[in-house]
N, CA, C and O atoms as a printed pandas DataFrame, in Angstrom:
     atom_number atom_name residue_name chain_id  residue_number  x_coord  y_coord  z_coord
0              1         N          MET        A               1  103.729   90.042  105.527
1              2        CA          MET        A               1  102.633   90.414  106.291
2              3         C          MET        A               1  101.656   88.658  105.908
3              4         O          MET        A               1  101.467   88.167  104.795
4              5         N          ILE        A               2  101.290   88.188  107.046
5              6        CA          ILE        A               2  100.553   86.019  106.502
6              7         C          ILE        A               2   98.774   87.107  106.872
7              8         O          ILE        A               2   98.331   87.881  107.721
8              9         N          SER        A               3   98.422   86.569  105.815
9             10        CA          SER        A               3   96.998   86.632  105.685
10            11         C          SER        A               3   95.991   85.369  106.319
11            12         O          SER        A               3   96.131   84.153  106.185
12            13         N          GLU        A               4   95.183   85.955  106.880
13            14        CA          GLU        A               4   93.825   85.621  107.975
14            15         C          GLU        A               4   94.155   84.301  108.092
15            16         O          GLU        A               4   94.212   83.605  109.106
16            17         N          SER        A               5   94.431   83.946  106.608
17            18        CA          SER        A               5   93.518   82.125  106.902
18            19         C          SER        A               5   95.078   81.943  107.068
19            20         O          SER        A               5   95.148   80.827  107.582
20            21         N          ARG        A               6   96.059   82.299  106.958
21            22        CA          ARG        A               6   97.277   81.526  107.183
22            23         C          ARG        A               6   97.672   81.392  108.312
23            24         O          ARG        A               6   98.284   80.389  108.681
24            25         N          GLN        A               7   97.226   82.960  109.498
25            26        CA          GLN        A               7   97.145   82.895  111.039
26            27         C          GLN        A               7   96.079   82.649  111.755
27            28         O          GLN        A               7   96.000   83.135  112.883
28            29         N          SER        A               8   95.104   81.887  111.265
29            30        CA          SER        A               8   94.302   80.299  111.472
30            31         C          SER        A               8   95.110   80.173  111.552
31            32         O          SER        A               8   95.768   80.593  112.504
32            33         N          VAL        A               9   95.734   79.261  110.236
33            34        CA          VAL        A               9   96.689   77.351  110.568
34            35         C          VAL        A               9   97.489   77.722  111.169
35            36         O          VAL        A               9   98.460   76.966  111.120
36            37         N          LEU        A              10   97.616   78.490  111.723
37            38        CA          LEU        A              10   99.486   78.779  112.921
38            39         C          LEU        A              10   98.574   78.492  114.241
39            40         O          LEU        A              10   98.587   77.516  114.991
40            41         N          ALA        A              11   97.533   80.031  114.280
41            42        CA          ALA        A              11   97.032   79.261  115.605
42            43         C          ALA        A              11   96.129   78.055  115.813
43            44         O          ALA        A              11   95.444   77.802  116.804
44            45         N          ARG        A              12   96.258   77.380  114.725
45            46        CA          ARG        A              12   95.543   76.000  115.597
46            47         C          ARG        A              12   96.536   74.653  115.629
47            48         O          ARG        A              12   96.337   73.501  116.012
48            49         N          LEU        A              13   98.102   75.564  114.848
49            50        CA          LEU        A              13   98.871   74.282  115.324
50            51         C          LEU        A              13   99.361   74.765  116.432
51            52         O          LEU        A              13  100.183   73.974  116.896
52            53         N          ILE        A              14   99.188   76.030  117.290
53            54        CA          ILE        A              14   99.698   76.347  118.422
54            55         C          ILE        A              14   99.230   75.078  119.710
55            56         O          ILE        A              14   99.898   74.468  120.545
56            57         N          VAL        A              15   96.918   75.081  119.145
57            58        CA          VAL        A              15   96.740   75.741  120.682
58            59         C          VAL        A              15   96.874   73.651  120.382
59            60         O          VAL        A              15   96.884   72.982  121.415
60            61         N          ASP        A              16   96.975   72.754  118.786
61            62        CA          ASP        A              16   97.642   71.898  119.252
62            63         C          ASP        A              16   98.401   70.867  119.370
63            64         O          ASP        A              16   98.320   69.678  119.678
64            65         N          SER        A              17   99.612   72.082  118.853
65            66        CA          SER        A              17  100.830   71.371  120.113
66            67         C          SER        A              17  101.013   71.961  121.027
67            68         O          SER        A              17  101.859   71.091  121.232
68            69         N          VAL        A              18  101.113   72.810  122.113
69            70        CA          VAL        A              18  100.133   72.755  123.251
70            71         C          VAL        A              18   99.296   71.516  124.099
71            72         O          VAL        A              18   99.555   71.075  125.219
72            73         N          TRP        A              19   98.144   71.096  123.109
73            74        CA          TRP        A              19   97.653   70.230  123.931
74            75         C          TRP        A              19   98.239   69.072  124.003
75            76         O          TRP        A              19   97.677   68.304  124.784
76            77         N          ASP        A              20   99.144   68.668  123.490
77            78        CA          ASP        A              20   99.713   67.345  122.465
78            79         C          ASP        A              20  101.055   67.270  123.600
79            80         O          ASP        A              20  101.651   66.313  124.095
80            81         N          ASP        A              21  101.232   69.003  123.764
81            82        CA          ASP        A              21  102.582   68.202  124.391
82            83         C          ASP        A              21  102.221   67.971  126.391
83            84         O          ASP        A              21  102.811   67.524  127.374
84            85         N          ASP        A              22  100.746   68.686  126.017
85            86        CA          ASP        A              22  100.370   68.046  127.620
86            87         C          ASP        A              22  100.962   69.138  128.721
87            88         O          ASP        A              22  101.226   68.869  129.893
88            89         N          LEU        A              23  101.110   70.439  128.076
89            90        CA          LEU        A              23  101.147   71.431  128.357
90            91         C          LEU        A              23  100.573   72.401  129.575
91            92         O          LEU        A              23  101.018   72.995  130.557
92            93         N          VAL        A              24   98.687   72.085  128.569
93            94        CA          VAL        A              24   97.131   72.640  129.247
94            95         C          VAL        A              24   96.341   71.710  128.544
95            96         O          VAL        A              24   96.413   70.874  127.643
96            97         N          ASP        A              25   95.390   72.325  129.514
97            98        CA          ASP        A              25   94.449   71.312  129.357
98            99         C          ASP        A              25   93.080   72.494  129.167
99           100         O          ASP        A              25   92.942   73.228  130.146
100          101         N          TYR        A              26   92.257   72.682  128.203
101          102        CA          TYR        A              26   91.990   73.539  127.584
102          103         C          TYR        A              26   90.373   72.586  127.653
103          104         O          TYR        A              26   90.104   71.540  127.063
104          105         N          SER        A              27   89.351   73.542  128.751
105          106        CA          SER        A              27   87.973   73.396  128.455
106          107         C          SER        A              27   87.747   74.054  127.514
107          108         O          SER        A              27   88.973   73.945  127.504
108          109         N          ASP        A              28   87.445   74.657  126.664
109          110        CA          ASP        A              28   87.220   75.547  125.679
110          111         C          ASP        A              28   87.644   75.704  124.545
111          112         O          ASP        A              28   87.644   76.783  123.953
112          113         N          GLU        A              29   88.185   74.316  123.969
113          114        CA          GLU        A              29   89.005   74.070  122.903
114          115         C          GLU        A              29   88.815   76.129  121.757
115          116         O          GLU        A              29   89.398   77.211  121.679
116          117         N          ASP        A              30   87.932   75.599  121.339
117          118        CA          ASP        A              30   87.348   76.998  120.914
118          119         C          ASP        A              30   87.843   78.530  120.764
119          120         O          ASP        A              30   87.991   79.410  119.916
120          121         N          GLY        A              31   87.989   78.294  122.025
121          122        CA          GLY        A              31   88.100   79.336  122.908
122          123         C          GLY        A              31   89.495   79.705  122.993
123          124         O          GLY        A              31   89.800   80.894  122.905
124          125         N          ALA        A              32   90.201   78.989  123.123
125          126        CA          ALA        A              32   91.414   78.811  123.474
126          127         C          ALA        A              32   92.266   78.984  121.358
127          128         O          ALA        A              32   93.138   79.617  120.763
128          129         N          PHE        A              33   91.415   78.135  121.139
129          130        CA          PHE        A              33   92.270   79.300  119.215
130          131         C          PHE        A              33   91.743   80.102  119.358
131          132         O          PHE        A              33   92.622   80.660  118.701
132          133         N          ARG        A              34   90.990   80.976  119.624
133          134        CA          ARG        A              34   89.899   82.058  118.923
134          135         C          ARG        A              34   91.146   83.376  119.633
135          136         O          ARG        A              34   91.553   84.332  118.973
136          137         N          ALA        A              35   91.657   82.991  121.488
137          138        CA          ALA        A              35   92.518   83.353  121.991
138          139         C          ALA        A              35   93.715   83.417  120.974
139          140         O          ALA        A              35   94.062   84.595  120.878
140          141         N          ALA        A              36   94.326   82.757  120.334
141          142        CA          ALA        A              36   95.682   82.085  120.374
142          143         C          ALA        A              36   95.816   82.599  118.498
143          144         O          ALA        A              36   96.785   82.421  117.761
144          145         N          LYS        A              37   94.345   83.321  118.125
145          146        CA          LYS        A              37   94.477   83.528  116.941
146          147         C          LYS        A              37   94.395   85.314  117.405
147          148         O          LYS        A              37   95.200   86.102  116.910
148          149         N          ARG        A              38   93.137   85.856  118.571
149          150        CA          ARG        A              38   93.843   87.527  118.154
150          151         C          ARG        A              38   95.123   88.107  118.670
151          152         O          ARG        A              38   95.633   89.207  118.456
152          153         N          VAL        A              39   95.658   86.728  119.668
153          154        CA          VAL        A              39   97.273   87.153  119.878
154          155         C          VAL        A              39   97.685   87.138  118.532
155          156         O          VAL        A              39   98.395   88.059  118.129
156          157         N          LEU        A              40   97.378   86.315  117.851
157          158        CA          LEU        A              40   98.704   86.730  116.830
158          159         C          LEU        A              40   98.520   87.504  115.961
159          160         O          LEU        A              40   99.371   87.868  115.148
160          161         N          ALA        A              41   97.018   87.974  116.035
161          162        CA          ALA        A              41   96.978   88.957  114.578
162          163         C          ALA        A              41   97.740   90.002  114.953
163          164         O          ALA        A              41   98.381   90.706  114.173
164          165         N          GLN        A              42   97.660   90.204  116.844
165          166        CA          GLN        A              42   98.280   91.735  117.178
166          167         C          GLN        A              42   99.953   91.697  117.299
167          168         O          GLN        A              42  100.734   92.589  117.630
168          169         N          PHE        A              43  100.198   90.253  116.882
169          170        CA          PHE        A              43  102.011   90.192  117.051
170          171         C          PHE        A              43  101.920   90.728  115.878
171          172         O          PHE        A              43  102.352   91.867  115.705
172          173         N          VAL        A              44  101.151   89.778  114.515
173          174        CA          VAL        A              44  101.615   90.384  113.108
174          175         C          VAL        A              44  101.321   91.899  112.858
175          176         O          VAL        A              44  102.097   92.467  112.091
176          177         N          ASP        A              45   99.463   93.231  113.853
177          178        CA          ASP        A              45   99.943   93.916  112.845
178          179         C          ASP        A              45  101.336   95.187  114.235
179          180         O          ASP        A              45  101.489   96.360  113.896
180          181         N          GLU        A              46  101.814   94.862  115.075
181          182        CA          GLU        A              46  102.923   95.183  115.696
182          183         C          GLU        A              46  104.075   94.971  115.068
183          184         O          GLU        A              46  104.969   95.816  115.112
184          185         N          ASP        A              47  104.252   93.406  114.165
185          186        CA          ASP        A              47  105.246   93.354  113.328
186          187         C          ASP        A              47  105.414   94.905  112.211
187          188         O          ASP        A              47  106.372   95.652  112.010
188          189         N          GLU        A              48  104.111   94.896  111.718
189          190        CA          GLU        A              48  103.498   95.388  110.627
190          191         C          GLU        A              48  104.346   96.900  111.086
191          192         O          GLU        A              48  105.349   97.279  110.481
192          193         N          ARG        A              49  103.809   97.562  112.114
193          194        CA          ARG        A              49  104.427   98.676  112.060
194          195         C          ARG        A              49  105.302   99.265  112.465
195          196         O          ARG        A              49  105.509  100.474  112.366
196          197         N          ILE        A              50  106.268   98.021  113.254
197          198        CA          ILE        A              50  107.730   98.174  113.517
198          199         C          ILE        A              50  108.193   98.463  111.192
199          200         O          ILE        A              50  108.584   99.382  110.471
200          201         N          ASP        A              51  107.906   97.434  111.078
201          202        CA          ASP        A              51  108.110   97.311  110.029
202          203         C          ASP        A              51  108.208   98.523  109.011
203          204         O          ASP        A              51  109.106   98.637  108.177
204          205         N          GLU        A              52  107.277   99.315  109.174
205          206        CA          GLU        A              52  106.907  100.425  108.035
206          207         C          GLU        A              52  107.778  101.591  109.210
207          208         O          GLU        A              52  108.421  102.275  108.414
208          209         N          THR        A              53  108.074  102.081  110.483
209          210        CA          THR        A              53  108.142  102.625  111.134
210          211         C          THR        A              53  109.834  102.070  110.926
211          212         O          THR        A              53  110.303  103.153  111.273
212          213         N          VAL        A              54  110.841  101.389  110.687
213          214        CA          VAL        A              54  111.689  100.815  109.978
214          215         C          VAL        A              54  112.536  101.558  108.753
215          216         O          VAL        A              54  113.744  101.747  108.610
216          217         N          ARG        A              55  111.194  101.955  107.794
217          218        CA          ARG        A              55  111.627  101.667  106.713
218          219         C          ARG        A              55  111.369  103.112  106.302
219          220         O          ARG        A              55  111.940  103.739  105.410
220          221         N          ALA        A              56  110.360  103.539  107.155
221          222        CA          ALA        A              56  110.151  104.889  106.714
222          223         C          ALA        A              56  111.858  105.927  107.031
223          224         O          ALA        A              56  112.531  106.729  106.383
224          225         N          LYS        A              57  111.948  105.053  108.872
225          226        CA          LYS        A              57  113.768  105.694  109.325
226          227         C          LYS        A              57  114.691  105.883  108.084
227          228         O          LYS        A              57  115.343  106.891  107.813
228          229         N          ILE        A              58  114.604  104.468  107.232
229          230        CA          ILE        A              58  115.753  104.653  106.275
230          231         C          ILE        A              58  115.847  104.971  104.812
231          232         O          ILE        A              58  116.705  104.565  104.028
232          233         N          ARG        A              59  114.813  105.772  104.566
233          234        CA          ARG        A              59  113.592  106.568  104.500
234          235         C          ARG        A              59  114.420  107.648  103.933
235          236         O          ARG        A              59  114.936  107.924  102.850
236          237         N          SER        A              60  114.290  108.362  105.650
237          238        CA          SER        A              60  114.617  109.842  106.106
238          239         C          SER        A              60  115.700  109.967  106.057
239          240         O          SER        A              60  116.033  111.132  105.844
240          241         N          LEU        A              61  116.596  109.180  106.174
241          242        CA          LEU        A              61  118.285  108.969  105.780
242          243         C          LEU        A              61  118.705  110.239  104.685
243          244         O          LEU        A              61  117.937  110.608  103.796
244          245         N          LYS        A              62  119.769  110.703  104.867
245          246        CA          LYS        A              62  120.313  112.147  103.702
246          247         C          LYS        A              62  120.240  111.310  102.354
247          248         O          LYS        A              62  119.490  111.453  101.388
248          249         N          ARG        A              63  121.410  110.250  102.627
249          250        CA          ARG        A              63  121.683  109.247  101.394
250          251         C          ARG        A              63  121.269  108.549  100.887
251          252         O          ARG        A              63  121.801  107.528  101.322
252          253         N          ASN        A              64  120.489  108.238  100.044
253          254        CA          ASN        A              64  119.371  106.989   99.764
254          255         C          ASN        A              64  120.899  105.688   99.082
255          256         O          ASN        A              64  121.929  105.535   98.426
256          257         N          VAL        A              65  119.748  105.057  100.033
257          258        CA          VAL        A              65  119.950  103.943  100.883
258          259         C          VAL        A              65  119.182  102.961  100.406
259          260         O          VAL        A              65  118.195  102.680  101.086
260          261         N          ILE        A              66  119.422  102.189   99.135
261          262        CA          ILE        A              66  119.305  100.997   98.029
262          263         C          ILE        A              66  118.363  100.147   98.716
263          264         O          ILE        A              66  118.875   99.857   99.797
264          265         N          GLU        A              67  117.358   99.673   98.612
265          266        CA          GLU        A              67  116.444   98.695   99.212
266          267         C          GLU        A              67  116.519   97.366   98.556
267          268         O          GLU        A              67  116.007   96.885   97.545
268          269         N          GLY        A              68  117.597   96.795   99.774
269          270        CA          GLY        A              68  118.207   95.180   98.975
270          271         C          GLY        A              68  119.733   95.203   98.915
271          272         O          GLY        A              68  120.408   94.244   98.542
272          273         N          SER        A              69  120.310   96.604   99.389
273          274        CA          SER        A              69  121.682   96.301   99.850
274          275         C          SER        A              69  122.371   95.525  100.746
275          276         O          SER        A              69  121.703   94.656  101.307
276          277         N          MET        A              70  123.887   95.638  101.113
277          278        CA          MET        A              70  124.013   95.006  102.562
278          279         C          MET        A              70  123.810   96.395  103.126
279          280         O          MET        A              70  122.945   96.530  103.990
280          281         N          GLU        A              71  124.600   97.568  102.682
281          282        CA          GLU        A              71  124.197   98.344  104.040
282          283         C          GLU        A              71  122.193   98.631  104.134
283          284         O          GLU        A              71  121.584   98.781  105.193
284          285         N          TRP        A              72  121.631   98.633  102.899
285          286        CA          TRP        A              72  120.324   99.078  103.734
286          287         C          TRP        A              72  119.836   97.852  104.577
287          288         O          TRP        A              72  119.070   98.217  105.469
288          289         N          GLU        A              73  120.128   96.100  104.541
289          290        CA          GLU        A              73  120.178   95.531  105.249
290          291         C          GLU        A              73  120.579   95.126  106.714
291          292         O          GLU        A              73  120.262   94.487  107.718
292          293         N          THR        A              74  121.175   95.661  106.330
293          294        CA          THR        A              74  122.379   96.172  108.142
294          295         C          THR        A              74  121.310   96.691  108.884
295          296         O          THR        A              74  120.733   95.974  109.700
296          297         N          LEU        A              75  120.915   98.088  108.657
297          298        CA          LEU        A              75  120.208   99.509  109.059
298          299         C          LEU        A              75  118.668   98.830  109.436
299          300         O          LEU        A              75  117.886   99.213  110.306
300          301         N          PHE        A              76  118.559   98.015  108.746
301          302        CA          PHE        A              76  117.261   97.354  108.307
302          303         C          PHE        A              76  117.204   96.347  109.743
303          304         O          PHE        A              76  116.471   96.346  110.732
304          305         N          ALA        A              77  117.937   95.821  109.468
305          306        CA          ALA        A              77  118.397   94.709  110.582
306          307         C          ALA        A              77  118.277   95.152  112.602
307          308         O          ALA        A              77  117.667   94.741  113.589
308          309         N          LYS        A              78  119.840   96.780  112.063
309          310        CA          LYS        A              78  119.401   97.928  113.681
310          311         C          LYS        A              78  118.625   98.052  113.818
311          312         O          LYS        A              78  117.986   97.426  114.664
312          313         N          TYR        A              79  118.168   98.926  113.094
313          314        CA          TYR        A              79  116.497   99.897  113.226
314          315         C          TYR        A              79  115.690   98.818  113.632
315          316         O          TYR        A              79  114.857   99.053  114.507
316          317         N          TYR        A              80  115.778   97.594  113.135
317          318        CA          TYR        A              80  114.034   97.110  113.935
318          319         C          TYR        A              80  114.625   96.559  114.885
319          320         O          TYR        A              80  113.839   96.574  115.832
320          321         N          GLN        A              81  115.741   95.989  115.228
321          322        CA          GLN        A              81  115.630   95.166  117.282
322          323         C          GLN        A              81  116.132   96.583  118.415
323          324         O          GLN        A              81  116.398   96.431  119.608
324          325         N          GLU        A              82  116.175   98.460  117.361
325          326        CA          GLU        A              82  115.948   98.889  118.580
326          327         C          GLU        A              82  114.170   99.344  118.716
327          328         O          GLU        A              82  113.620   99.791  119.722
328          329         N          GLU        A              83  113.753   99.156  117.823
329          330        CA          GLU        A              83  111.865   99.122  117.281
330          331         C          GLU        A              83  111.309   98.193  118.712
331          332         O          GLU        A              83  110.696   98.344  119.769
332          333         N          THR        A              84  112.127   96.978  117.752
333          334        CA          THR        A              84  111.151   95.909  118.743
334          335         C          THR        A              84  111.961   96.032  120.074
335          336         O          THR        A              84  111.276   95.839  121.079
336          337         N          ASN        A              85  113.443   96.349  120.310
337          338        CA          ASN        A              85  113.492   96.875  121.992
338          339         C          ASN        A              85  112.311   97.942  122.978
339          340         O          ASN        A              85  111.805   98.123  124.086
340          341         N          ARG        A              86  112.376   98.337  121.797
341          342        CA          ARG        A              86  110.916   99.747  122.334
342          343         C          ARG        A              86  110.140   99.268  122.576
343          344         O          ARG        A              86  109.905   99.396  123.777
344          345         N          HIS        A              87  109.463   98.677  122.074
345          346        CA          HIS        A              87  108.031   98.397  122.161
346          347         C          HIS        A              87  107.831   96.811  122.545
347          348         O          HIS        A              87  106.996   95.995  122.154
348          349         N          GLY        A              88  109.238   96.667  123.726
349          350        CA          GLY        A              88  108.924   95.830  124.063
350          351         C          GLY        A              88  108.765   94.106  123.894
351          352         O          GLY        A              88  108.179   93.453  124.757
C-alpha cells in the first residue's frame, strides 16, 4: 500500500519530469497533477486487488505453503504475472 501523501509526491514527480523533459506542455498544471494522482491511485488500487487475489489463491492450495518460503515466492510471482496479464 502506498499512502496518499506518497502518491501525491509520486504524481508531482511524474508531472514535473514530463514537463522538464519537454514531453508535454500543460495548460493546466494543477489539472495535470490531479490526473496523474488519479491514475496513480487507480494503479495502486488495482495492484492491491491483484495482490489479495494472488494471496487468496495461494491460501486455497491443499498444501500449506508458508509465506516467505521459496515456494511461496515462486507461486506468488507466477500467479501475480497471470493476474496482471488477465487485467491488462
